[in-house]
MMTF fields as JSON, N, C-alpha, C and O atoms, coordinates in Angstrom:
{
  "mmtfVersion": "1.0.0",
  "mmtfProducer": "UNKNOWN",
  "numBonds": 243,
  "numAtoms": 244,
  "numGroups": 61,
  "numChains": 1,
  "numModels": 1,
  "chainsPerModel": [1],
  "groupsPerChain": [61],
  "chainIdList": ["A"],
  "bondAtomList": [4, 2, 8, 6, 12, 10, 16, 14, 20, 18, 24, 22, 28, 26, 32, 30, 36, 34, 40, 38, 44, 42, 48, 46, 52, 50, 56, 54, 60, 58, 64, 62, 68, 66, 72, 70, 76, 74, 80, 78, 84, 82, 88, 86, 92, 90, 96, 94, 100, 98, 104, 102, 108, 106, 112, 110, 116, 114, 120, 118, 124, 122, 128, 126, 132, 130, 136, 134, 140, 138, 144, 142, 148, 146, 152, 150, 156, 154, 160, 158, 164, 162, 168, 166, 172, 170, 176, 174, 180, 178, 184, 182, 188, 186, 192, 190, 196, 194, 200, 198, 204, 202, 208, 206, 212, 210, 216, 214, 220, 218, 224, 222, 228, 226, 232, 230, 236, 234, 240, 238],
  "bondOrderList": [1, 1, 1, 1, 1, 1, 1, 1, 1, 1, 1, 1, 1, 1, 1, 1, 1, 1, 1, 1, 1, 1, 1, 1, 1, 1, 1, 1, 1, 1, 1, 1, 1, 1, 1, 1, 1, 1, 1, 1, 1, 1, 1, 1, 1, 1, 1, 1, 1, 1, 1, 1, 1, 1, 1, 1, 1, 1, 1, 1],
  "groupList": [{"groupName": "MET", "atomNameList": ["N", "CA", "C", "O"], "elementList": ["N", "C", "C", "O"], "formalChargeList": [0, 0, 0, 0], "bondAtomList": [1, 0, 2, 1, 3, 2], "bondOrderList": [1, 1, 2], "singleLetterCode": "M", "chemCompType": "L-PEPTIDE LINKING"}, {"groupName": "ASN", "atomNameList": ["N", "CA", "C", "O"], "elementList": ["N", "C", "C", "O"], "formalChargeList": [0, 0, 0, 0], "bondAtomList": [1, 0, 2, 1, 3, 2], "bondOrderList": [1, 1, 2], "singleLetterCode": "N", "chemCompType": "L-PEPTIDE LINKING"}, {"groupName": "LYS", "atomNameList": ["N", "CA", "C", "O"], "elementList": ["N", "C", "C", "O"], "formalChargeList": [0, 0, 0, 0], "bondAtomList": [1, 0, 2, 1, 3, 2], "bondOrderList": [1, 1, 2], "singleLetterCode": "K", "chemCompType": "L-PEPTIDE LINKING"}, {"groupName": "SER", "atomNameList": ["N", "CA", "C", "O"], "elementList": ["N", "C", "C", "O"], "formalChargeList": [0, 0, 0, 0], "bondAtomList": [1, 0, 2, 1, 3, 2], "bondOrderList": [1, 1, 2], "singleLetterCode": "S", "chemCompType": "L-PEPTIDE LINKING"}, {"groupName": "GLU", "atomNameList": ["N", "CA", "C", "O"], "elementList": ["N", "C", "C", "O"], "formalChargeList": [0, 0, 0, 0], "bondAtomList": [1, 0, 2, 1, 3, 2], "bondOrderList": [1, 1, 2], "singleLetterCode": "E", "chemCompType": "L-PEPTIDE LINKING"}, {"groupName": "LEU", "atomNameList": ["N", "CA", "C", "O"], "elementList": ["N", "C", "C", "O"], "formalChargeList": [0, 0, 0, 0], "bondAtomList": [1, 0, 2, 1, 3, 2], "bondOrderList": [1, 1, 2], "singleLetterCode": "L", "chemCompType": "L-PEPTIDE LINKING"}, {"groupName": "THR", "atomNameList": ["N", "CA", "C", "O"], "elementList": ["N", "C", "C", "O"], "formalChargeList": [0, 0, 0, 0], "bondAtomList": [1, 0, 2, 1, 3, 2], "bondOrderList": [1, 1, 2], "singleLetterCode": "T", "chemCompType": "L-PEPTIDE LINKING"}, {"groupName": "ASP", "atomNameList": ["N", "CA", "C", "O"], "elementList": ["N", "C", "C", "O"], "formalChargeList": [0, 0, 0, 0], "bondAtomList": [1, 0, 2, 1, 3, 2], "bondOrderList": [1, 1, 2], "singleLetterCode": "D", "chemCompType": "L-PEPTIDE LINKING"}, {"groupName": "ILE", "atomNameList": ["N", "CA", "C", "O"], "elementList": ["N", "C", "C", "O"], "formalChargeList": [0, 0, 0, 0], "bondAtomList": [1, 0, 2, 1, 3, 2], "bondOrderList": [1, 1, 2], "singleLetterCode": "I", "chemCompType": "L-PEPTIDE LINKING"}, {"groupName": "ALA", "atomNameList": ["N", "CA", "C", "O"], "elementList": ["N", "C", "C", "O"], "formalChargeList": [0, 0, 0, 0], "bondAtomList": [1, 0, 2, 1, 3, 2], "bondOrderList": [1, 1, 2], "singleLetterCode": "A", "chemCompType": "L-PEPTIDE LINKING"}, {"groupName": "ARG", "atomNameList": ["N", "CA", "C", "O"], "elementList": ["N", "C", "C", "O"], "formalChargeList": [0, 0, 0, 0], "bondAtomList": [1, 0, 2, 1, 3, 2], "bondOrderList": [1, 1, 2], "singleLetterCode": "R", "chemCompType": "L-PEPTIDE LINKING"}, {"groupName": "PHE", "atomNameList": ["N", "CA", "C", "O"], "elementList": ["N", "C", "C", "O"], "formalChargeList": [0, 0, 0, 0], "bondAtomList": [1, 0, 2, 1, 3, 2], "bondOrderList": [1, 1, 2], "singleLetterCode": "F", "chemCompType": "L-PEPTIDE LINKING"}, {"groupName": "VAL", "atomNameList": ["N", "CA", "C", "O"], "elementList": ["N", "C", "C", "O"], "formalChargeList": [0, 0, 0, 0], "bondAtomList": [1, 0, 2, 1, 3, 2], "bondOrderList": [1, 1, 2], "singleLetterCode": "V", "chemCompType": "L-PEPTIDE LINKING"}, {"groupName": "HIS", "atomNameList": ["N", "CA", "C", "O"], "elementList": ["N", "C", "C", "O"], "formalChargeList": [0, 0, 0, 0], "bondAtomList": [1, 0, 2, 1, 3, 2], "bondOrderList": [1, 1, 2], "singleLetterCode": "H", "chemCompType": "L-PEPTIDE LINKING"}],
  "groupTypeList": [0, 1, 2, 3, 4, 5, 5, 6, 2, 5, 7, 7, 6, 8, 4, 8, 5, 4, 3, 9, 10, 7, 11, 2, 7, 6, 12, 2, 6, 8, 12, 3, 10, 4, 13, 11, 5, 4, 11, 13, 8, 1, 5, 9, 8, 4, 7, 5, 13, 4, 5, 2, 4, 5, 8, 1, 4, 7, 7, 12, 3],
  "groupIdList": [1, 2, 3, 4, 5, 6, 7, 8, 9, 10, 11, 12, 13, 14, 15, 16, 17, 18, 19, 20, 21, 22, 23, 24, 25, 26, 27, 28, 29, 30, 31, 32, 33, 34, 35, 36, 37, 38, 39, 40, 41, 42, 43, 44, 45, 46, 47, 48, 49, 50, 51, 52, 53, 54, 55, 56, 57, 58, 59, 60, 61],
  "secStructList": [7, 7, 2, 2, 2, 2, 2, 2, 2, 2, 2, 2, 2, 2, 2, 2, 2, 2, 2, 2, 2, 2, 2, 2, 6, 6, 7, 7, 7, 1, 1, 7, 6, 6, 2, 2, 2, 2, 6, 2, 2, 2, 2, 2, 2, 2, 2, 2, 2, 2, 2, 2, 2, 2, 2, 2, 6, 6, 7, 7, 7],
  "xCoordList": [-10.457, -10.246, -11.338, -11.74, -11.999, -12.599, -13.039, -12.176, -14.246, -14.298, -13.08, -12.054, -12.907, -12.53, -10.652, -9.871, -10.19, -9.05, -8.78, -7.646, -9.505, -9.221, -9.005, -7.996, -10.059, -9.736, -9.118, -8.885, -8.534, -6.925, -5.991, -5.446, -5.865, -4.602, -4.416, -3.381, -6.052, -6.383, -5.556, -4.404, -5.781, -5.197, -3.923, -3.096, -3.681, -1.472, -1.128, -0.283, -1.682, -1.297, -1.033, 0.013, -2.572, -2.73, -1.301, -0.643, -1.246, -0.105, 1.184, 1.984, 1.433, 2.616, 2.993, 4.046, 2.105, 2.256, 2.001, 2.329, 1.31, 1.107, 2.878, 3.348, 3.567, 4.955, 5.46, 6.252, 5.762, 6.297, 6.115, 6.929, 4.683, 4.845, 5.356, 6.338, 4.916, 5.358, 7.313, 7.95, 7.727, 9.44, 9.925, 10.8, 9.332, 10.288, 10.454, 11.369, 10.013, 10.357, 11.07, 12.166, 10.456, 10.861, 11.952, 12.607, 12.08, 13.226, 14.476, 14.36, 15.869, 16.845, 17.356, 17.083, 18.446, 18.637, 19.704, 19.955, 20.278, 21.298, 21.015, 21.696, 19.931, 19.267, 18.548, 17.343, 18.916, 18.501, 16.906, 16.113, 16.764, 15.578, 14.518, 13.318, 15.703, 15.148, 15.113, 14.227, 16.038, 15.677, 14.808, 13.914, 14.452, 13.692, 11.73, 10.673, 11.997, 10.598, 10.602, 9.596, 11.503, 11.363, 11.18, 10.774, 11.508, 10.872, 9.292, 8.305, 9.449, 7.622, 6.664, 5.639, 7.062, 5.83, 6.121, 5.207, 7.478, 7.176, 6.458, 5.89, 6.363, 5.585, 4.094, 3.337, 3.785, 2.46, 2.008, 0.971, 2.988, 2.668, 2.246, 1.031, 3.213, 2.878, 1.578, 0.871, 1.319, -0.053, -1.448, -2.454, -0.969, -2.197, -2.444, -3.378, -1.076, -1.518, -1.699, -1.958, -1.506, -2.051, -3.827, -4.606, -4.164, -5.694, -6.271, -7.482, -5.822, -6.36, -6.573, -7.745, -5.467, -5.798, -6.658, -7.678, -6.74, -7.38, -9.112, -9.813, -9.272, -10.549, -10.939, -11.753, -10.364, -10.025, -10.637, -11.868, -10.116, -10.195, -11.608, -11.663, -12.567, -13.738, -13.766, -14.81, -12.314, -12.086, -12.958, -13.106, -13.414, -13.674, -15.626, -16.698, -15.292, -17.175, -17.601, -18.829],
  "yCoordList": [25.552, 25.342, 24.769, 23.767, 25.103, 24.98, 23.501, 22.623, 23.245, 21.575, 22.082, 21.444, 23.548, 23.065, 22.983, 22.268, 23.885, 23.321, 22.337, 21.927, 21.665, 19.888, 19.511, 18.81, 19.797, 18.65, 18.667, 17.751, 20.104, 20.477, 19.451, 18.57, 19.692, 18.715, 17.625, 17.074, 17.279, 15.575, 15.82, 15.911, 16.021, 15.849, 16.332, 15.753, 16.882, 17.129, 15.813, 15.203, 15.054, 13.988, 12.957, 12.571, 12.749, 11.832, 11.887, 10.927, 12.943, 13.313, 12.883, 12.255, 13.351, 12.457, 11.073, 10.656, 10.353, 9.04, 8.504, 7.325, 9.241, 8.423, 9.042, 8.2, 10.119, 10.014, 9.295, 8.87, 8.477, 8.016, 6.901, 6.466, 6.49, 4.849, 4.939, 4.256, 5.459, 5.873, 6.289, 6.403, 6.407, 6.346, 5.004, 4.357, 4.713, 3.219, 2.355, 1.561, 2.196, 1.291, 2.001, 1.626, 2.911, 3.529, 4.582, 4.819, 5.141, 6.838, 5.606, 4.658, 6.514, 6.399, 7.666, 8.433, 8.028, 9.368, 9.49, 8.328, 10.202, 10.728, 10.377, 9.725, 10.867, 10.332, 9.209, 9.305, 7.995, 6.676, 6.614, 7.556, 5.83, 5.362, 5.34, 5.448, 5.152, 4.974, 6.38, 6.645, 7.387, 8.857, 9.15, 9.66, 9.111, 9.979, 9.326, 9.862, 8.151, 7.608, 7.723, 7.711, 7.788, 8.165, 10.114, 10.794, 10.286, 12.327, 12.34, 12.844, 11.693, 11.746, 11.218, 11.809, 10.012, 9.62, 10.448, 10.747, 10.927, 11.586, 13.001, 13.445, 13.838, 14.482, 14.323, 15.028, 12.746, 12.6, 12.484, 12.971, 11.711, 11.616, 12.777, 12.966, 13.872, 15.116, 15.649, 15.981, 15.673, 15.854, 15.804, 16.512, 14.36, 13.552, 13.527, 13.216, 14.031, 13.924, 15.667, 16.004, 16.431, 18.166, 17.659, 17.815, 17.228, 16.777, 15.879, 15.965, 15.376, 14.713, 15.546, 15.898, 16.269, 17.998, 18.185, 17.76, 18.977, 19.861, 19.648, 20.313, 17.984, 17.395, 17.467, 18.338, 16.522, 17.007, 18.138, 18.15, 18.953, 20.461, 21.189, 22.409, 20.638, 20.637, 21.901, 22.553, 22.442, 23.671, 23.317, 24.163, 21.961, 21.545, 22.126, 21.703, 23.059, 23.009, 22.92, 22.919],
  "zCoordList": [27.211, 26.018, 25.411, 26.001, 24.341, 23.536, 22.87, 22.845, 22.381, 21.373, 20.554, 20.786, 19.234, 18.319, 18.824, 18.197, 20.079, 20.378, 20.801, 20.551, 21.469, 21.633, 20.938, 20.854, 19.692, 18.367, 17.589, 16.8, 17.622, 17.355, 17.875, 17.21, 19.249, 20.402, 19.638, 19.263, 19.374, 19.096, 18.268, 18.692, 16.802, 15.656, 15.769, 15.064, 16.189, 16.085, 16.671, 16.016, 18.024, 19.066, 17.506, 16.983, 17.092, 16.058, 14.591, 14.191, 14.241, 13.282, 13.754, 13.061, 15.349, 15.73, 15.744, 15.262, 16.311, 16.154, 15.032, 14.899, 13.842, 12.823, 11.982, 11.216, 12.106, 11.78, 12.369, 11.528, 13.7, 14.1, 13.083, 12.269, 13.35, 12.948, 10.948, 10.659, 10.185, 9.295, 9.059, 8.011, 10.364, 9.778, 10.157, 9.581, 11.061, 11.929, 10.618, 10.841, 9.494, 8.356, 7.135, 6.718, 6.671, 5.606, 5.543, 4.528, 6.612, 6.159, 7.072, 7.848, 6.241, 7.044, 6.935, 6.012, 8.298, 8.05, 9.314, 9.633, 9.983, 10.669, 11.919, 12.711, 12.046, 13.173, 13.757, 13.523, 14.553, 14.671, 14.693, 14.678, 14.717, 14.605, 16.278, 16.527, 17.055, 18.273, 18.808, 19.62, 18.422, 19.346, 18.609, 19.286, 17.212, 16.479, 16.684, 16.353, 17.284, 17.648, 19.548, 20.257, 19.837, 21.311, 21.62, 22.562, 20.804, 20.795, 20.385, 20.923, 19.394, 18.938, 19.883, 20.224, 20.319, 21.734, 22.847, 23.615, 23.068, 24.192, 23.912, 24.91, 22.699, 22.606, 22.877, 23.544, 21.892, 22.259, 23.652, 24.103, 24.371, 25.733, 26.104, 26.153, 26.467, 26.686, 26.739, 27.691, 24.896, 24.9, 25.096, 25.048, 25.399, 26.113, 27.732, 28.472, 27.891, 29.433, 30.029, 31.184, 29.018, 29.045, 28.831, 29.771, 27.875, 27.679, 28.866, 29.074, 29.333, 30.607, 31.223, 31.356, 31.91, 33.033, 32.606, 33.148, 31.311, 30.622, 31.381, 32.143, 30.457, 30.794, 32.352, 32.661, 33.495, 34.762, 34.958, 35.002, 35.065, 35.26, 34.639, 34.792, 34.063, 33.062, 32.403, 32.357, 31.704, 30.974, 29.345, 28.463, 29.277, 27.85, 27.58, 28.013, 26.816, 26.227, 25.364, 25.279]
}
């Protein structure tokens, strides 16, 4: 994974977390807040684990 791909992955994770944060108090929907937040938190956690593995494998250039 090159620097550009790493930065894109980090931007995606930031966007997921910002979306979850913005949702918590402003949006009412059929999907419960708990399920929505859990989904987005899980996505962010997966992305962060993936980044950690890539860094540990020294695949970052």
